Backbone as CSV, one residue per row, in Angstrom:
resi,resn,N_x,N_y,N_z,CA_x,CA_y,CA_z,C_x,C_y,C_z
1,LYS,-27.589,-10.606,-24.653,-26.984,-9.703,-23.681,-25.531,-9.386,-24.152
2,VAL,-25.328,-8.133,-24.115,-24.104,-7.551,-24.542,-23.118,-7.545,-23.540
3,PRO,-21.744,-8.358,-23.711,-20.870,-8.305,-22.595,-20.192,-6.896,-22.270
4,ARG,-20.104,-6.675,-20.899,-19.487,-5.309,-20.513,-17.922,-5.355,-20.931
5,PRO,-17.358,-4.294,-21.363,-15.877,-4.234,-21.553,-15.188,-4.462,-20.184
6,VAL,-13.937,-4.981,-20.260,-13.265,-5.214,-19.055,-12.675,-3.943,-18.493
7,PRO,-12.761,-3.508,-17.309,-12.227,-2.204,-16.833,-10.675,-2.008,-16.896
8,ASN,-10.122,-0.909,-17.238,-8.654,-0.733,-17.205,-8.334,-0.759,-15.922
9,ARG,-7.861,-1.691,-15.133,-7.591,-1.865,-13.803,-6.329,-0.995,-13.334
10,THR,-5.395,-0.778,-14.351,-4.265,0.095,-13.837,-4.719,1.588,-13.621
11,LYS,-5.513,2.072,-14.509,-6.114,3.277,-14.472,-6.894,3.531,-13.092
12,LEU,-7.638,2.400,-12.978,-8.602,2.402,-11.763,-7.845,2.444,-10.462
13,LEU,-6.743,1.568,-10.423,-5.795,1.516,-9.509,-5.149,2.878,-9.019
14,LEU,-4.609,3.398,-10.006,-4.014,4.802,-9.864,-4.939,5.834,-9.270
15,GLN,-6.248,5.731,-9.854,-7.073,6.748,-9.359,-7.602,6.502,-8.012
16,ALA,-7.710,5.248,-7.589,-8.156,4.907,-6.262,-6.933,5.262,-5.385
17,VAL,-5.750,5.060,-5.843,-4.688,5.371,-4.814,-4.479,6.978,-4.657
18,MET,-4.544,7.569,-5.829,-4.312,9.008,-5.708,-5.604,9.776,-5.432
19,LYS,-6.686,9.202,-5.595,-7.831,9.876,-5.041,-8.135,11.194,-5.874
20,VAL,-7.803,11.070,-7.285,-7.825,12.384,-8.109,-9.107,12.510,-8.822
21,ALA,-9.828,11.489,-8.971,-11.051,11.746,-9.790,-12.355,11.840,-9.190
22,PRO,-12.878,13.109,-8.779,-14.126,13.274,-8.198,-15.360,12.515,-9.028
23,ALA,-16.352,12.321,-8.413,-17.373,11.497,-9.126,-18.032,12.321,-10.209
24,HIS,-17.977,13.720,-10.239,-18.758,14.365,-11.294,-17.902,14.656,-12.513
25,VAL,-16.678,14.210,-12.540,-15.608,14.410,-13.654,-16.143,13.357,-14.740
26,PRO,-16.317,13.767,-15.974,-16.723,12.830,-17.057,-15.482,11.967,-17.144
27,LEU,-15.728,10.592,-17.545,-14.691,9.653,-17.719,-14.443,9.540,-19.373
28,PRO,-13.145,9.290,-19.638,-12.762,9.213,-21.309,-13.417,7.835,-21.577
29,SER,-13.463,6.808,-20.788,-14.010,5.553,-21.343,-15.254,5.021,-20.503
30,GLN,-16.158,4.404,-21.174,-17.394,3.806,-20.622,-16.941,2.654,-19.880
31,SER,-15.887,2.019,-20.194,-15.556,0.751,-19.588,-15.148,0.801,-18.082
32,LEU,-14.962,1.977,-17.408,-14.749,2.115,-16.185,-16.144,2.151,-15.367
33,TRP,-17.182,2.159,-16.022,-18.528,2.226,-15.225,-18.982,0.693,-15.011
34,SER,-19.689,0.483,-14.082,-20.147,-0.761,-13.823,-21.438,-1.105,-14.449
35,ALA,-22.251,-0.177,-14.978,-23.436,-0.384,-15.619,-23.493,0.179,-16.931
36,THR,-24.512,-0.121,-17.796,-24.446,0.437,-19.234,-25.176,1.759,-19.306
37,SER,-26.258,1.966,-18.466,-26.971,3.108,-18.623,-26.540,4.186,-17.612
38,SER,-26.723,5.567,-18.000,-26.101,6.540,-16.921,-27.061,6.546,-15.769
39,ALA,-28.314,6.093,-15.768,-28.991,6.118,-14.511,-28.396,5.149,-13.607
40,GLU,-27.879,3.938,-14.063,-27.466,2.989,-13.272,-25.946,2.959,-13.074
41,ALA,-25.373,3.872,-13.613,-23.813,4.076,-13.533,-23.292,4.307,-12.158
42,GLU,-22.346,3.531,-11.723,-21.827,3.616,-10.331,-20.685,4.740,-10.452
43,PRO,-20.630,5.862,-9.699,-19.675,6.830,-9.744,-18.222,6.260,-9.463
44,LEU,-17.184,6.772,-10.134,-15.965,6.320,-10.009,-15.321,6.228,-8.629
45,THR,-15.807,7.193,-7.758,-15.321,7.180,-6.532,-15.873,5.963,-5.676
46,GLN,-17.140,5.703,-6.051,-17.647,4.384,-5.291,-16.963,3.093,-5.923
47,ARG,-16.755,3.209,-7.209,-16.077,1.997,-7.773,-14.594,1.877,-7.259
48,GLY,-14.122,3.065,-7.067,-12.673,3.032,-6.429,-12.645,2.605,-5.035
49,LEU,-13.603,2.891,-4.204,-13.669,2.478,-2.986,-14.049,0.900,-2.829
50,ARG,-14.826,0.443,-3.844,-15.071,-0.991,-3.905,-13.864,-1.678,-4.225
51,PHE,-13.172,-1.168,-5.224,-11.925,-1.730,-5.564,-10.914,-1.934,-4.483
52,ALA,-10.901,-0.828,-3.631,-9.892,-0.863,-2.608,-10.465,-1.834,-1.508
53,ARG,-11.620,-1.973,-1.369,-11.905,-3.098,-0.372,-11.642,-4.415,-0.849
54,GLU,-12.127,-4.611,-2.071,-11.929,-5.982,-2.657,-10.496,-6.439,-2.860
55,GLN,-9.693,-5.469,-3.122,-8.129,-5.747,-3.378,-7.297,-5.002,-2.493
56,TYR,-7.735,-5.178,-1.218,-7.091,-4.467,-0.010,-5.628,-4.994,0.222
57,LEU,-5.265,-6.239,0.139,-4.086,-6.574,0.341,-3.007,-6.300,-0.879
58,PRO,-3.423,-6.631,-2.107,-2.498,-6.084,-3.220,-2.361,-4.646,-3.206
59,LEU,-3.426,-3.831,-2.863,-3.300,-2.455,-3.047,-2.218,-1.860,-1.906
60,ALA,-2.421,-2.597,-0.836,-1.368,-2.107,0.233,0.006,-2.365,-0.140
61,CYS,0.263,-3.594,-0.820,1.499,-4.025,-1.324,2.091,-3.032,-2.345
62,PHE,1.232,-2.619,-3.285,1.628,-1.698,-4.380,2.079,-0.372,-3.575
63,GLN,0.974,0.264,-2.775,1.471,1.417,-2.271,2.538,1.393,-1.462
64,MET,2.948,0.513,-0.668,4.119,0.638,0.234,5.379,0.319,-0.652
65,ALA,5.310,-0.432,-1.681,6.398,-0.590,-2.664,6.698,0.726,-3.312
66,LEU,5.710,1.389,-3.772,5.927,2.588,-4.493,6.476,3.644,-3.360
67,VAL,5.939,3.985,-2.259,6.436,4.779,-1.222,7.805,4.390,-0.820
68,ARG,8.148,3.170,-0.398,9.390,2.860,-0.013,10.574,3.085,-1.114
69,GLY,10.132,2.513,-2.251,11.226,2.782,-3.351,11.343,4.166,-3.802
70,THR,10.280,4.972,-3.804,10.454,6.355,-4.063,11.086,7.147,-2.967
71,ALA,10.992,6.872,-1.800,11.571,7.444,-0.656,13.082,7.176,-0.739
72,ASP,13.522,5.938,-1.071,14.897,5.701,-1.163,15.597,6.327,-2.195
73,ILE,14.883,6.434,-3.407,15.449,7.256,-4.506,15.698,8.804,-4.124
74,VAL,14.627,9.357,-3.457,14.848,10.716,-2.898,16.043,10.763,-1.943
75,CYS,16.086,9.867,-1.051,17.247,9.806,0.053,18.598,9.798,-0.562
76,GLN,18.718,8.814,-1.515,19.982,8.859,-2.287,20.299,10.017,-3.092
77,SER,19.309,10.575,-3.782,19.689,11.780,-4.470,19.940,12.915,-3.585
78,HIS,19.317,13.049,-2.515,19.520,13.962,-1.487,20.865,13.991,-0.952
79,GLN,21.465,12.698,-0.783,22.745,12.644,-0.387,23.859,12.764,-1.423
80,LEU,23.359,13.103,-2.595,24.326,13.185,-3.794,25.005,11.919,-4.020
81,LEU,24.378,10.780,-3.775,24.993,9.467,-4.203,24.576,9.082,-5.466
82,PRO,25.470,8.250,-6.107,24.860,7.589,-7.297,23.738,6.625,-7.003
83,LEU,22.767,6.582,-7.878,21.585,5.770,-7.711,21.986,4.298,-7.599
84,ASN,21.691,3.562,-6.380,21.889,2.246,-6.181,20.638,1.504,-6.292
85,THR,20.339,0.985,-7.613,19.092,0.350,-7.911,18.907,-0.942,-7.141
86,ALA,19.983,-1.586,-6.801,19.771,-2.822,-5.944,19.139,-2.463,-4.650
87,HIS,19.608,-1.396,-4.080,19.032,-1.009,-2.812,17.549,-0.400,-2.915
88,VAL,17.314,0.300,-3.978,15.849,0.708,-4.210,14.887,-0.385,-4.456
89,VAL,15.490,-1.501,-5.157,14.436,-2.666,-5.387,14.421,-3.273,-3.996
90,ALA,15.507,-3.514,-3.208,15.323,-4.060,-1.918,14.340,-3.401,-0.928
91,MET,14.389,-1.999,-1.039,13.488,-1.318,-0.230,12.043,-1.524,-0.630
92,ALA,11.847,-1.361,-2.008,10.573,-1.572,-2.461,9.960,-2.963,-2.320
93,ALA,10.855,-3.988,-2.361,10.371,-5.330,-2.050,10.018,-5.552,-0.600
94,SER,10.906,-5.094,0.174,10.522,-5.161,1.783,9.322,-4.284,2.084
95,GLY,9.306,-3.193,1.365,7.999,-2.327,1.596,6.698,-3.153,1.125
96,ALA,6.823,-3.725,0.037,5.711,-4.663,-0.526,5.231,-5.722,0.480
97,VAL,6.257,-6.460,0.836,5.870,-7.594,1.668,5.791,-7.334,3.234
98,ILE,6.761,-6.657,3.782,6.654,-6.455,5.161,5.642,-5.228,5.663
99,SER,5.889,-4.099,5.161,5.080,-2.994,5.408,3.709,-3.007,4.579
100,GLY,3.630,-3.443,3.355,2.429,-3.528,2.673,1.565,-4.702,3.102
101,ALA,1.954,-5.899,2.930,1.031,-7.128,3.264,1.052,-7.264,5.005
102,GLY,2.243,-7.235,5.516,2.265,-7.390,7.026,1.500,-6.274,7.592
103,GLY,1.739,-5.036,7.242,0.969,-3.961,7.864,-0.547,-4.018,7.608
104,ALA,-1.022,-4.352,6.316,-2.394,-4.631,6.126,-3.026,-5.740,6.972
105,LEU,-2.336,-6.825,7.110,-2.850,-7.851,7.893,-2.750,-7.593,9.290
106,TRP,-1.866,-6.850,9.863,-1.817,-6.410,11.187,-3.033,-5.391,11.454
107,LEU,-3.306,-4.485,10.557,-4.292,-3.579,10.846,-5.668,-4.356,10.857
108,ARG,-5.852,-5.258,9.877,-7.114,-6.004,10.009,-7.270,-6.698,11.227
109,HIS,-6.025,-7.445,11.736,-6.106,-8.052,13.096,-6.585,-7.097,14.168
110,LEU,-6.014,-5.851,14.236,-6.401,-4.962,15.255,-7.887,-4.655,15.130
111,GLU,-8.266,-4.570,13.871,-9.811,-4.207,13.801,-10.732,-5.256,14.237
112,ARG,-10.251,-6.514,13.953,-11.009,-7.660,14.471,-11.095,-7.795,15.984
113,ARG,-9.731,-7.706,16.438,-9.765,-7.692,17.979,-10.260,-6.550,18.797
114,LEU,-10.027,-5.331,18.401,-10.375,-4.097,19.105,-11.432,-3.336,18.558
115,GLY,-11.781,-3.701,17.444,-13.009,-2.963,16.769,-12.454,-1.622,16.140
116,PRO,-13.499,-1.046,15.579,-13.190,0.293,14.899,-12.715,1.316,15.986
117,CYS,-11.922,2.369,15.498,-11.493,3.381,16.389,-12.690,4.387,16.705
118,ARG,-13.229,4.199,17.935,-14.314,5.003,18.290,-14.041,5.401,19.723
119,GLY,-13.530,6.450,19.864,-13.314,6.953,21.299,-11.805,6.886,21.572
120,PRO,-11.448,7.668,22.663,-9.996,7.749,22.699,-9.290,6.388,23.453
121,ARG,-10.246,5.715,24.217,-9.756,4.487,24.685,-9.292,3.511,23.705
122,ASN,-10.033,3.299,22.711,-9.806,2.441,21.594,-8.682,2.819,20.798
123,VAL,-8.623,4.122,20.567,-7.368,4.698,19.804,-6.082,4.456,20.527
124,LEU,-6.023,4.644,21.915,-5.037,4.379,22.722,-4.519,3.001,22.799
125,LEU,-5.605,2.191,22.803,-5.216,0.695,22.784,-4.529,0.296,21.511
126,LYS,-5.104,0.681,20.334,-4.463,0.356,18.996,-3.069,0.884,18.923
127,SER,-2.976,2.235,19.306,-1.717,2.897,19.257,-0.637,2.155,20.170
128,GLY,-1.091,1.799,21.170,-0.106,1.018,22.120,0.226,-0.185,21.557
129,ALA,-0.692,-1.034,21.021,-0.322,-2.280,20.378,0.513,-2.026,19.066
130,ASP,0.205,-1.097,18.444,1.198,-0.687,17.136,2.602,-0.380,17.589
131,PHE,2.678,0.403,18.679,4.032,0.877,19.010,4.898,-0.216,19.738
132,THR,4.131,-1.093,20.647,4.816,-2.108,21.190,5.055,-3.415,20.454
133,CYS,4.250,-3.694,19.625,4.165,-5.046,18.964,4.548,-4.897,17.406
134,TRP,3.832,-4.198,16.658,4.130,-4.084,15.175,5.342,-3.337,14.855
135,ALA,5.621,-2.095,15.523,6.788,-1.203,15.121,8.102,-1.888,15.295
136,PRO,8.448,-2.383,16.442,9.774,-3.077,16.612,9.836,-4.218,15.606
137,THR,8.774,-4.905,15.289,8.816,-6.222,14.442,9.047,-5.678,13.066
138,VAL,8.490,-4.622,12.443,8.465,-4.109,11.001,10.014,-3.451,10.860
139,ILE,10.310,-2.810,11.832,11.731,-1.944,11.808,12.638,-2.995,11.600
140,THR,12.720,-3.996,12.513,13.774,-5.023,12.485,13.674,-5.914,11.156
141,LEU,12.526,-6.344,10.771,12.426,-7.132,9.691,12.983,-6.214,8.435
142,ASN,12.576,-5.097,8.324,12.964,-4.323,7.141,14.393,-3.968,7.104
143,LEU,15.081,-3.773,8.465,16.523,-3.629,8.322,17.262,-4.877,7.950
144,LEU,16.779,-5.928,8.443,17.387,-7.303,8.131,17.252,-7.685,6.677
145,CYS,16.009,-7.549,6.063,15.706,-7.948,4.837,16.407,-7.168,3.733
146,VAL,16.384,-5.847,3.937,17.163,-4.927,2.997,18.634,-5.193,3.006
147,SER,19.189,-5.383,4.165,20.592,-5.820,4.273,20.875,-7.106,3.494
148,LEU,20.108,-8.146,3.819,20.355,-9.443,3.226,20.066,-9.344,1.676
149,MET,19.106,-8.579,1.131,18.772,-8.515,-0.330,19.739,-7.704,-0.887
150,THR,20.645,-6.855,-0.336,21.686,-6.130,-0.967,23.048,-6.810,-0.810
151,GLY,23.026,-7.923,-0.457,24.283,-8.735,-0.478,25.027,-8.722,0.816
152,HIS,24.539,-8.340,1.865,25.392,-8.512,3.193,25.109,-9.765,3.760
153,SER,25.925,-10.408,4.549,25.926,-11.577,5.088,24.834,-11.490,6.249
154,LEU,24.418,-12.725,6.778,23.408,-12.719,7.738,24.031,-12.152,8.970
155,GLU,25.200,-12.437,9.281,25.863,-11.899,10.519,26.008,-10.396,10.477
156,ASP,26.343,-9.737,9.282,26.313,-8.361,9.145,24.901,-7.783,9.142
157,SER,23.960,-8.506,8.738,22.572,-8.029,8.640,22.024,-7.975,10.032
158,PHE,22.215,-8.978,10.914,21.835,-8.879,12.256,22.402,-7.689,13.022
159,GLU,23.790,-7.351,12.813,24.321,-6.266,13.382,23.675,-4.993,13.001
160,THR,23.346,-4.844,11.692,22.534,-3.657,11.179,21.232,-3.555,11.947
161,ALA,20.469,-4.732,12.039,19.201,-4.717,12.611,19.301,-4.565,14.115
């Protein structure tokens, strides 16, 4: 039995996140396929979806760290401020932990408790729970944690939050 090559997880992660590789585009490396023959080969989109299901929490953390860190860089440059890397790192870290992990776990909790979004009633229930429970929590935690991670005292951080 010939061992399969280990897939390039970084490339697979980026393609799953960006959704840039349609199933019909030939791949540069056979290592991204799950099977050895072309008849058994799993399309990249299917493999990406499977990867996203299997790595749901780390993927959510990565996505939110990237989004929050990038947004902070854009905001700082838009305000013509010198780049405050400590603030960017704090935003990315809070994005990964609070918005990424916390948000992913919250959404899974909603799915388990309220089921999938089928129909207006279910959508309204989930939106209401999101706005009344998760949104105030995540906003407060983000403001508090970013302030603490950028060197402010606990008292000053509570005033910010």
